[in-house]
C-alpha positions as CSV (number, residue, x, y, z in Angstrom):
1,M,0.0,0.0,0.0
2,I,1.5,3.3,-1.1
3,F,0.2,6.4,0.6
4,P,1.4,9.9,-0.5
5,L,3.9,10.7,2.3
6,E,3.3,14.5,2.4
7,E,-0.4,14.0,2.8
8,L,0.0,11.2,5.4
9,V,2.2,13.5,7.5
10,K,-0.5,16.3,7.3
11,F,-3.3,13.9,8.1
12,K,-5.0,14.7,11.5
13,G,-7.2,11.6,11.7
14,G,-6.4,8.1,13.0
15,M,-4.2,5.8,10.9
16,Y,-6.7,2.9,11.2
17,E,-9.4,5.3,10.0
18,I,-7.7,6.3,6.8
19,T,-6.5,2.7,6.2
20,V,-10.0,1.3,6.4
21,A,-11.4,4.1,4.2
22,A,-8.7,3.5,1.5
23,S,-9.3,-0.2,1.6
24,R,-13.1,0.2,1.2
25,R,-12.7,2.7,-1.6
26,A,-10.2,0.4,-3.4
27,Y,-12.7,-2.4,-3.1
28,Q,-15.4,-0.1,-4.7
29,L,-13.1,0.7,-7.6
30,A,-12.3,-2.9,-8.2
31,M,-15.9,-4.1,-8.0
32,V,-17.2,-1.6,-10.6
33,K,-14.1,-2.0,-12.7
34,D,-13.5,1.8,-12.7
35,E,-11.8,3.0,-15.8
36,I,-9.3,4.9,-13.6
37,L,-7.7,1.6,-12.8
38,Q,-6.9,0.9,-16.5
39,E,-5.7,4.5,-17.1
40,N,-3.1,4.3,-14.3
41,D,-0.3,1.9,-13.5
42,D,-1.0,2.5,-9.8
43,K,-2.7,-0.1,-7.6
44,S,-6.3,0.5,-6.6
45,V,-5.3,1.2,-2.9
46,S,-2.9,3.9,-4.0
47,I,-5.5,5.5,-6.2
48,A,-8.1,5.3,-3.4
49,A,-5.6,6.9,-0.9
50,R,-4.9,9.7,-3.3
51,Q,-8.6,10.3,-3.8
52,L,-9.2,10.5,0.0
53,F,-6.2,12.8,0.7
54,T,-7.2,15.2,-2.1
55,N,-10.8,15.2,-1.0
56,E,-11.9,13.9,-4.4
57,V,-13.8,11.2,-2.4
58,Q,-14.9,11.8,1.2
59,Y,-15.9,9.3,3.9
60,R,-17.6,9.4,7.2
61,I,-17.6,7.1,10.2
62,E,-21.0,5.6,10.9
63,R,-21.7,5.0,14.6
64,P,-23.9,2.0,15.4
65,S,-27.4,3.0,16.5
66,K,-28.5,2.0,20.0
């Protein structure tokens, strides 16, 4: 998994949080066979991480309801 180092250093959230978000986004990209995967030589997790760090894709943490 390759995360952009500068963005990772600036990231204020938890490392587990961004790792899970990137993994789930990478899964989405793979399942829909997104054309961005064919256009780039990067792996899906790297593309997903870049999308998250540049706010191209946003995520939220859902809390379980009581």
